[in-house]
Every structure is written in structure tokens, then in C-alpha cells.
C-alpha positions as CSV (number, residue, x, y, z in Angstrom):
1,M,0.0,0.0,0.0
2,S,1.2,3.4,-0.7
3,L,1.7,6.0,1.9
4,E,-1.1,8.1,0.4
5,A,-3.6,5.1,0.7
6,I,-2.5,4.5,4.3
7,E,-3.1,8.1,5.2
8,K,-6.5,8.1,3.5
9,V,-7.5,4.9,5.4
10,T,-6.3,6.4,8.7
11,Q,-8.2,9.6,7.9
12,V,-11.4,7.7,7.2
13,E,-11.0,5.6,10.3
14,T,-10.5,8.8,12.4
15,E,-13.5,10.4,10.8
16,N,-15.6,7.3,11.5
17,R,-14.5,7.3,15.2
18,E,-15.3,11.0,15.5
19,R,-18.8,10.4,13.9
20,K,-19.4,7.4,16.1
21,A,-18.4,9.4,19.2
22,A,-20.6,12.3,18.1
23,A,-23.5,9.9,17.5
24,E,-23.1,8.3,20.9
25,A,-23.0,11.7,22.6
26,E,-26.1,12.7,20.7
27,A,-27.9,9.5,21.7
28,K,-27.0,10.0,25.4
29,K,-28.3,13.6,25.1
30,I,-31.5,12.4,23.5
31,V,-32.0,9.7,26.3
32,A,-31.2,12.3,29.0
33,N,-33.7,14.7,27.5
34,A,-36.3,12.0,27.2
35,E,-35.9,11.0,30.8
36,Q,-36.0,14.6,32.0
37,E,-39.2,15.2,30.0
38,G,-40.7,12.0,31.2
39,L,-40.0,12.9,34.8
40,A,-41.4,16.4,34.3
41,L,-44.6,14.9,32.7
42,L,-44.9,12.4,35.6
43,Q,-44.6,15.3,38.1
44,R,-47.2,17.4,36.2
45,T,-49.5,14.3,36.1
46,R,-49.1,13.8,39.9
47,D,-49.7,17.5,40.6
48,G,-52.8,17.4,38.4
49,A,-54.1,14.3,40.1
50,A,-53.5,15.8,43.5
51,E,-55.3,19.0,42.5
52,S,-58.2,17.0,41.0
53,G,-58.4,15.0,44.3
54,R,-58.5,18.2,46.3
55,A,-61.2,19.6,44.0
56,L,-63.2,16.5,44.3
57,L,-62.8,16.5,48.1
58,R,-63.9,20.2,48.2
59,Q,-67.0,19.4,46.1
60,A,-67.8,16.4,48.3
61,E,-67.4,18.5,51.5
62,E,-69.7,21.3,50.0
63,K,-72.3,18.7,49.0
64,A,-72.1,17.2,52.5
65,A,-72.5,20.6,54.1
66,E,-75.5,21.4,51.9
67,R,-77.1,18.1,52.7
68,A,-76.4,18.5,56.5
69,A,-78.0,22.0,56.3
70,E,-81.0,20.6,54.5
71,I,-81.3,17.8,57.1
72,N,-80.9,20.4,59.9
73,R,-83.7,22.6,58.4
74,A,-86.0,19.6,58.0
75,A,-85.3,18.5,61.6
76,E,-86.0,22.1,62.9
77,A,-89.2,22.2,61.0
78,E,-90.3,18.9,62.3
79,A,-89.4,19.9,65.9
80,A,-91.3,23.1,65.5
81,Q,-94.3,21.2,64.2
82,L,-94.1,18.8,67.2
83,R,-93.8,21.7,69.6
84,A,-96.9,23.4,68.1
85,N,-98.8,20.1,68.3
86,A,-97.8,19.7,71.9
87,E,-98.7,23.3,72.8
88,Q,-102.2,22.7,71.3
89,H,-102.7,19.7,73.6
90,L,-101.0,21.3,76.6
91,A,-104.2,22.9,77.9
92,E,-106.2,19.7,77.4
93,A,-103.5,17.7,79.2
94,A,-103.4,20.2,82.1
95,E,-107.2,20.0,82.4
96,F,-107.1,16.2,82.3
97,I,-104.4,16.1,85.0
98,V,-106.2,18.6,87.2
99,G,-109.5,16.7,86.8
100,R,-107.8,13.4,87.8
101,V,-106.1,15.0,90.8
102,V,-109.3,16.7,92.0
103,K,-111.5,13.6,91.6
104,H,-109.1,11.4,93.6
């Protein structure tokens, strides 16, 4: 082989090594970026799920508070009705008791 051919082969081999090293570095960079983007997406998803959970919990608490208030209003109305009924019969009950006590 001539010296010129040997130099050409050496030059081509050097260029190939450099391209291979550059390709490996680019591949590592792509993998690192993909991992970083994946981790960021995972964190955003977790944050979104946590916020959704908090929103659902707030909605459930609001509905529970509304239902509790509704039950409380119904109980107060029923209690008022029972008191009114009792007050209507209070005079009758007092007369009945007095009548029983006086007769015996």
C-alpha cells in the first residue's frame, strides 16, 4: 500500500471514530432529555391528580355541608311542628291532670 492510501484509510477511520463518538454523545443527550421530559410529565400528572383529588374533596365537602344544612332545616321544621302540636294539647292535658287529681 502506498503511503497516500494508508493516510487516506487512517483519515477515514479517524472520521468514523469521531462520527461514532458524536452519534453516541447525541444518543446520550436524547436519552437524558427524554428521561427529563418523562420525569417532568410524571410530576405534572401527579400534581394534576393531586389537585383533582383536592377539588373532588372540596366538592364532596360542599355537598355534604349542603345536605347537612338541609337535614338540619328539616329537623328544625319537624321539631317546630311537634312543639306546636304539643302546645295545642297542653291545655287539654293540664285540664285532664287537674281533673284526675281533684277527683281522687
